[in-house]
SEVO-277485 format. One line per field, with one value per residue: residue number from 1; y, z, x of N, C-alpha, C in turn. Coordinates in steps of 0.001 Angstrom, whole numbers, m for minus. Each point is the difference from the previous one (the first is absolute). Example, Ala and Ser with C-alpha at 12.3 -4.5 7.8 and 13.67 -1.06 7.14 Angstrom:
nr	1, 2
nv	m5690, 1050
nw	7800, m720
nu	13190, m350
cav	1190, 1190
caw	0, 60
cau	m890, 820
cv	1200, 1090
cw	0, 730
cu	900, m770
This chain:
nr	1, 2, 3, 4, 5, 6, 7, 8, 9, 10, 11, 12, 13, 14, 15, 16, 17, 18, 19, 20, 21, 22, 23, 24, 25, 26, 27, 28, 29, 30, 31, 32, 33, 34, 35, 36, 37, 38, 39, 40, 41, 42, 43, 44, 45, 46, 47, 48, 49, 50, 51, 52, 53, 54, 55, 56, 57, 58, 59, 60, 61, 62, 63, 64, 65, 66, 67, 68, 69, 70, 71, 72, 73, 74, 75, 76, 77, 78, 79, 80, 81, 82, 83, 84, 85, 86, 87, 88, 89, 90, 91, 92, 93, 94, 95, 96, 97, 98, 99, 100, 101, 102, 103, 104, 105, 106, 107, 108, 109, 110, 111, 112, 113, 114, 115, 116, 117, 118, 119, 120, 121, 122, 123, 124, 125, 126, 127, 128, 129, 130, 131, 132, 133, 134, 135, 136, 137, 138, 139, 140, 141, 142, 143, 144, 145, 146, 147, 148, 149, 150, 151
nv	18509, m737, 1228, m291, 1171, 380, 1212, m235, m501, 1011, 754, m666, 89, 1208, m71, m434, 889, 874, m534, 42, 1213, 336, m547, 557, 1091, m164, m342, 1014, 535, m809, m1076, m466, m102, m1048, 649, 898, 85, 917, 938, 395, 771, m1179, 277, m495, m1152, m136, m580, m237, 1230, m1148, 689, 486, m1205, m479, 1041, m178, m1301, 328, 915, m896, m970, 902, 339, m1167, m1014, 1027, 708, m400, m421, m1120, 189, 1098, m931, 1161, 1011, 940, m74, 380, m1105, m173, m1267, 661, 933, 535, 1107, m78, 308, m790, m678, m637, 1216, m450, 861, m315, m1282, 220, 760, m980, m852, 736, 279, m1280, m299, 1076, m666, 271, 681, m152, 129, 1065, 108, 574, m42, 1107, m894, 971, 372, m1223, m175, m564, 610, m380, 396, 1104, 144, m254, 778, 877, m195, 14, 1049, 436, m255, 440, 1032, 57, m125, 850, 691, m172, 267, 786, 825, 703, 399, m306, 1186, m483, m1148, 33, 221
nw	m19932, 919, 464, 1246, 414, 832, m180, m1307, m37, 790, m820, m968, 604, 414, m853, m901, 361, m4, m1138, m384, 527, m541, m1152, 175, 390, m1049, m739, 508, m113, m1028, 493, 641, m1222, m787, m14, m955, 138, m872, 888, 999, m1046, m548, m726, 1007, m634, 302, m482, 1295, m168, m65, 899, 467, 16, 414, 837, 322, 73, 621, 748, 208, 59, 756, 680, 242, m53, m458, 794, 1242, m748, m235, 1241, m729, m939, m314, m803, m386, 1262, 881, 330, 709, m331, m516, 881, m1182, 616, m1087, m507, 922, m296, m359, 503, 994, 742, m653, 127, 1247, 184, m585, 710, 1082, m320, m305, m1257, m42, 528, m1259, 429, 919, m1230, 406, m72, 1075, m120, 607, 951, 511, m1161, m436, 894, 1004, 1073, 538, m1135, m33, 1309, m275, m1079, 696, 937, m933, m554, 1227, 275, m1190, 182, 1253, m443, m971, 934, 935, m1077, 30, m138, 987, m401, 1172, m275, 1173, m610, 1017, m1013
nu	6312, m525, m69, 342, m476, 938, m509, m124, 1230, 350, m736, 649, 1174, m340, m1051, 868, 908, m998, m405, 1287, 136, m1173, 350, 1182, m634, m808, 1049, 666, m1215, 158, m641, 1046, 380, 103, 1125, m71, 1303, 428, m276, 753, 253, m180, m1086, m696, m36, m1290, 1090, m173, m439, m646, m679, 1136, 589, m1167, m100, 1275, m272, m1125, 583, 962, m908, m621, 1101, 607, m847, m691, 789, m246, m1003, m648, m376, 99, m166, m530, 90, m838, m389, 925, 650, m1105, 257, 1028, m401, m223, 301, 748, m1180, m554, 1066, m1094, m212, m738, 674, 1117, m326, m423, 1065, 686, m732, 185, 1271, 187, 252, 779, 1001, m182, 1055, m960, m459, m639, m1304, m504, m1298, m382, 47, 773, m505, 262, 970, m635, 501, m1170, m570, 754, m175, m1271, 72, 672, m917, m952, 622, 183, m1273, m339, 810, m416, m1254, 306, 629, m952, m748, 1068, m1045, 537, 1205, 497, m580, m367, 151, 811, 795
cav	m588, 503, 411, 424, 802, m549, 398, m839, m1355, m8, m13, m1319, m1033, 217, m874, m1404, m231, 40, m1284, m1015, 162, m481, m1451, m604, 58, m965, m1351, m177, m92, m1316, m1016, m583, m1188, m125, 1262, 152, 1275, m112, 450, 489, 1246, m228, m329, m1435, m457, m1215, m996, m1205, 358, m439, 972, 1084, m589, m215, 1314, 391, m824, 515, 1324, m217, m517, 1084, 1204, m172, m1183, 317, 271, m797, m1414, m716, m431, 853, m679, 810, 85, 1234, 575, m982, m927, 630, m1028, m640, 502, 959, 1271, 917, 1393, 549, m373, m1222, 123, 114, 1421, 562, m617, 669, 1336, m180, m291, 1183, 1164, m438, 53, 883, 1, m1041, m613, m1140, m1145, 170, 908, m574, 1037, 109, m623, 609, 741, m894, m1099, 459, m462, m1394, m841, m71, m850, m1381, m469, m217, m1184, m1141, m187, m572, m1351, m836, m135, m995, m1300, m425, m376, m1262, m1054, m187, 585, 1046, m61, 915, 1163, 495, m985, 424, m1109
caw	1291, 1073, 1169, 1127, 937, 1367, 702, m516, 470, 1417, 80, m432, 938, 1355, 349, 7, 1201, 1122, m6, 480, 1453, 568, m179, 937, 1319, 48, 76, 1243, 1086, m23, 727, m745, m832, m855, m708, m981, 214, m620, 956, 1237, m234, m1010, 525, 91, m675, 650, m1075, 416, 203, m1249, m405, m691, m1227, m939, m512, m914, m1217, m732, m538, m987, m1211, m596, m337, m330, m809, m1427, m386, 728, m136, 1050, 1117, 121, m596, m1075, m1284, m605, 1102, 642, 1024, 1314, 1045, m184, 1019, m570, m340, m162, m100, 1299, 1052, 633, 1323, m46, 1, m1334, m955, 264, m596, m1453, m376, 257, m846, m1357, m574, m1174, m596, m1034, m53, 911, m688, m302, 869, 691, 583, 1453, 532, 1291, m48, m360, 969, 1370, 593, 413, m1202, m478, 938, m197, m1230, 332, 871, m897, m797, 850, 390, m1195, m168, 998, m417, m1185, 444, 733, m947, m941, m1298, m279, 951, 1139, m275, 1247, 459, m216, m543
cau	292, m831, 787, m810, 782, 40, m1221, m1084, 255, m375, m1466, m454, 429, m498, m1121, 422, 805, m934, m715, 948, 108, m1256, m57, 958, m616, m1096, 528, 740, m962, m619, 748, 1126, m199, 1184, 146, 1066, 662, 1318, 1010, m614, m730, m1031, m1328, m279, m1208, m514, m99, m726, m1406, m632, m1015, 713, 548, m1109, m389, 1065, m117, m1162, 334, 1055, m643, m773, 738, 1419, 297, 20, 1396, 989, m301, m706, 844, 1179, 1158, 562, m694, 490, 772, 869, m469, m151, 84, 1308, 911, 949, m622, 1130, m423, m383, 930, m493, m610, m1456, m332, 248, m927, m1276, 78, m28, m1386, m821, 316, 258, 1338, m27, 1334, 60, 1329, m18, m580, m1412, m739, m1156, m838, m73, m1215, m307, m1261, m1105, m30, 243, 1261, m223, 30, 1382, 733, m448, 643, 1406, 40, m191, 1212, 1045, m424, 155, 1454, 435, m523, 740, 1351, m121, m380, 1093, m338, 990, 1110, m131, 843, 565, 987, 1397, 795
cv	689, 328, 508, 802, m651, 337, m864, m1436, m136, m56, m1360, m1071, 150, m890, m1477, m302, 60, m1306, m1121, 82, m511, m1510, m708, m32, m1009, m1417, m235, m155, m1374, m995, m623, m1264, m128, 1219, m111, 1408, m139, 439, 611, 1269, m145, m265, m1514, m311, m1305, m1132, m1283, 295, m261, 978, 1152, m515, m182, 1319, 476, m761, 522, 1347, m98, m449, 1112, 1107, m215, m1087, 288, 215, m984, m1492, m591, m471, 801, m554, 748, m117, 1162, 746, m1089, m913, 732, m1007, m778, 503, 999, 1242, 1053, 1470, 602, m414, m1166, 158, 154, 1464, 604, m599, 622, 1360, m84, m273, 1265, 1141, m362, 122, 853, 4, m1147, m683, m1191, m1206, 120, 997, m750, 1156, m27, m591, 595, 782, m897, m1238, 578, m521, m1468, m941, m145, m892, m1461, m586, m320, m1230, m1265, m296, m672, m1417, m969, m231, m1081, m1400, m542, m428, m1369, m1173, m280, 553, 1070, m181, 1014, 1197, 540, m916, 507, m1186, 109
cw	1058, 1203, 1074, 938, 1375, 765, m438, 482, 1469, 185, m395, 1038, 1385, 356, 85, 1260, 1253, 108, 493, 1518, 694, m67, 947, 1395, 134, 152, 1291, 1184, 65, 799, m887, m730, m815, m908, m1071, 174, m545, 913, 1190, m186, m990, 663, m31, m699, 634, m998, 416, 300, m1308, m499, m788, m1326, m1041, m588, m1021, m1311, m874, m656, m1051, m1321, m728, m577, m583, m1037, m1496, m485, 614, 17, 1183, 1078, 143, m653, m1178, m1267, m734, 1020, 688, 998, 1333, 1138, m118, 998, m503, m460, m177, m45, 1377, 1131, 854, 1426, m165, m78, m1385, m1055, 163, m702, m1523, m474, 132, m981, m1435, m409, m1259, m748, m995, m66, 951, m628, m312, 934, 643, 602, 1514, 476, 1338, 22, m318, 887, 1378, 485, 409, m1199, m543, 919, m138, m1256, 286, 899, m820, m779, 832, 451, m1174, m303, 951, m411, m1178, 350, 665, m921, m1022, m1386, m419, 993, 1119, m224, 1246, 553, m318, m447, 374
cu	m850, 867, m945, 892, m24, m1274, m1179, 168, m384, m1498, m555, 313, m608, m1194, 411, 805, m863, m771, 898, 110, m1255, m78, 954, m596, m1123, 519, 767, m940, m664, 828, 1081, m429, 1272, 43, 1064, 543, 1410, 1133, m712, m816, m1147, m1349, m199, m1316, m454, m230, m710, m1470, m752, m1051, 645, 555, m1097, m507, 1030, m50, m1140, 320, 1100, m624, m758, 879, 1398, 274, 58, 1434, 994, m317, m748, 963, 1282, 1244, 609, m811, 615, 873, 809, m714, m59, 54, 1304, 1035, 1020, m758, 1088, m401, m237, 935, m458, m502, m1507, m427, 179, m923, m1388, m23, m58, m1423, m848, 263, 323, 1456, m89, 1321, 126, 1360, 107, m682, m1466, m631, m1154, m780, 38, m1323, m421, m1291, m1190, m89, 272, 1353, m122, 88, 1420, 826, m401, 636, 1465, 165, m201, 1273, 1097, m363, 181, 1477, 530, m442, 807, 1430, m55, m345, 1104, m278, 1001, 1152, m217, 925, 694, 1069, 1409, 822, 1429
């Protein structure tokens, strides 16, 4: 079993959390557009900015589709455009952190490498923006049930 001390975990998470803070500042400084945000404390994603969505689609195809399938619909790894992220609590901030630092806890269903050292904060945010824009498109098209709809 792989164990990480708190000090080591802190050293691993510090760069990712710093990147999240920087990325939040970069996106908050941009003009208002249609945004995706899970709650008032979550980072906003410019899901209507086609340039960001297209960059995210390109980076997703290069870095994520092998495991998570084309269009984020799932494969060896879980669906990333179904609106359900049980491992990360479904917030944009936590999903960003998961992408940046990876998943090492096999009891959660598998592992994933850390992309925070091989992708820029802008690229990770673009991938996340693509995922949320595609999720919205799939809900509106009736491809997946709306996971946010209260019954």
